[in-house]
C-alpha positions in Angstrom: 96.7 59.2 81.0 96.9 63.0 80.8 94.0 65.0 79.3 94.8 67.2 76.3 92.9 70.3 75.5 92.0 70.8 71.9 91.2 74.4 70.9 88.8 74.8 68.1 86.7 77.7 66.8 83.2 77.2 68.0 80.6 79.3 66.1 78.2 79.1 69.0 80.8 80.4 71.5 79.2 83.0 73.6 82.3 84.5 75.0 82.8 88.3 74.7 85.4 87.8 72.0 82.9 85.8 69.9 80.2 88.4 70.5 82.6 91.1 69.4 83.4 89.2 66.2 79.7 88.6 65.5 79.0 92.3 65.8 81.7 93.2 63.3 80.9 90.3 60.9 77.3 91.4 60.5 77.6 95.1 60.5 77.3 95.2 56.7 74.1 93.2 56.8 72.7 95.6 59.4 73.6 98.7 57.3 72.0 97.1 54.2 68.8 96.2 56.0 68.5 99.6 57.6 68.6 101.2 54.2 65.9 98.9 52.8 63.3 98.5 55.6 60.3 100.3 56.9 60.7 98.3 60.1 63.5 98.4 62.6 66.9 96.6 62.7 68.4 95.9 66.1 72.0 94.7 66.5 74.0 93.8 69.5 75.5 97.4 69.6 72.0 99.0 69.9 70.3 100.1 73.0 67.4 97.8 73.6 69.1 94.7 72.1 68.9 92.7 75.3 65.2 93.4 75.7 64.5 92.6 72.1 66.3 89.2 72.2 64.5 88.1 75.4 61.5 85.8 75.3 59.1 85.0 78.2 61.1 81.9 79.1 64.0 83.4 81.1 66.0 80.2 80.7 66.6 81.0 77.0 69.6 83.2 76.5 70.3 83.4 72.8 72.3 86.2 71.1 71.2 86.7 67.5 73.4 88.7 65.1 70.4 90.9 64.1 66.7 91.2 65.0 64.5 92.6 62.2 61.2 94.0 63.3 59.2 93.8 60.1 56.3 96.0 59.3 55.5 94.7 55.9 55.9 91.7 53.5 58.6 93.8 51.8 60.6 93.9 55.0 60.4 90.1 55.4 61.6 89.7 51.8 64.5 92.1 52.4 65.5 90.3 55.6 65.4 86.9 53.9 67.5 88.2 50.9 70.0 89.8 53.2 70.3 86.6 55.3 70.9 84.6 52.1 73.5 87.0 50.8 75.4 87.1 54.1 75.0 83.3 54.9 73.0 83.9 58.1 70.6 81.4 59.6 67.0 82.6 59.9 64.4 82.2 62.7 61.0 83.7 62.8 59.3 85.1 65.8 55.5 85.5 65.6 53.8 85.7 68.9 57.0 85.0 70.9 55.4 82.4 73.1 57.4 79.3 72.1 58.6 77.8 75.4 61.7 76.3 73.9 63.1 79.5 72.3 63.0 78.2 68.7 62.1 81.7 67.5 65.5 83.1 68.4 69.0 81.6 68.0 72.6 82.5 68.3 74.3 84.3 65.4 71.5 84.5 62.9 68.7 86.9 61.9 65.5 86.9 63.8 62.6 88.0 61.6 60.2 89.4 64.2 56.6 89.5 62.9 55.0 90.7 66.1 54.1 94.1 64.6 52.4 92.4 61.7 49.0 91.6 63.4 46.4 92.5 60.7 43.5 90.1 60.5 41.2 90.3 57.5 37.7 88.7 57.8 35.6 87.6 54.9 32.2 87.3 56.5 30.5 85.7 53.5 33.2 82.9 53.2 33.4 82.8 57.0 37.2 82.8 56.8 40.0 85.0 58.2 43.5 85.7 56.8 46.1 86.6 59.5 49.5 88.2 59.3 52.3 86.3 60.9 52.3 88.2 64.2 48.5 88.0 64.8 47.5 86.6 68.1 44.3 84.7 69.1 43.0 87.9 70.7 43.5 89.8 67.4 41.6 87.1 65.6 38.7 86.9 68.1 38.3 90.7 68.0 38.2 90.8 64.2 35.7 88.0 64.1 33.5 89.6 66.7 33.3 92.8 64.7 31.4 90.7 62.0 29.2 88.9 64.5 31.3 85.7 64.2 33.4 83.7 66.6 36.8 82.2 65.7 37.2 78.5 66.0 40.8 77.5 66.0 43.0 74.5 66.7 44.9 75.3 69.9 48.3 74.6 71.1 48.5 72.7 74.4 48.8 75.9 76.4 45.8 77.6 74.7 47.6 79.9 72.2 47.3 79.9 68.5 49.9 77.6 67.0 52.1 79.6 64.5 51.7 76.9 61.8 47.9 77.1 62.0 47.2 80.6 60.8 44.1 79.8 58.8 40.8 80.1 60.7 37.3 78.9 60.2 34.7 81.4 61.5 
């Protein structure tokens, strides 16, 4: 029996032609975001795109349509609104330490919170409020400034789990 080849359009196709289409398809979203943000928008046409899309696990090689480096809550809101308007999937990168690369995917918008690292400590309540990009080191430093030590639930490799951003001090 002879094998037949069926050609279909694969949205996750990483060929050069697919990347070229992806760049064109999302140029409008990039222009809109650049006009609205305080942070930075990085597209596949920009210098630094390859460095911005990489994570520590070199086996992960995803190509998002846009990377939005947010500097404020307003930037996050603008990125989400633009993603909704342009029907783009969204992933969120906080510390960038997820081994499986779930913080960055092909074809969508990556909302990069790594610049949003503010930690606010309430010494009387013995609590801390963290922005999405805050690391365990940021939390420990903020707690120490008030004579407190941060106690957190840890991920198996010792980093702060992104879903556990509330801290007891």
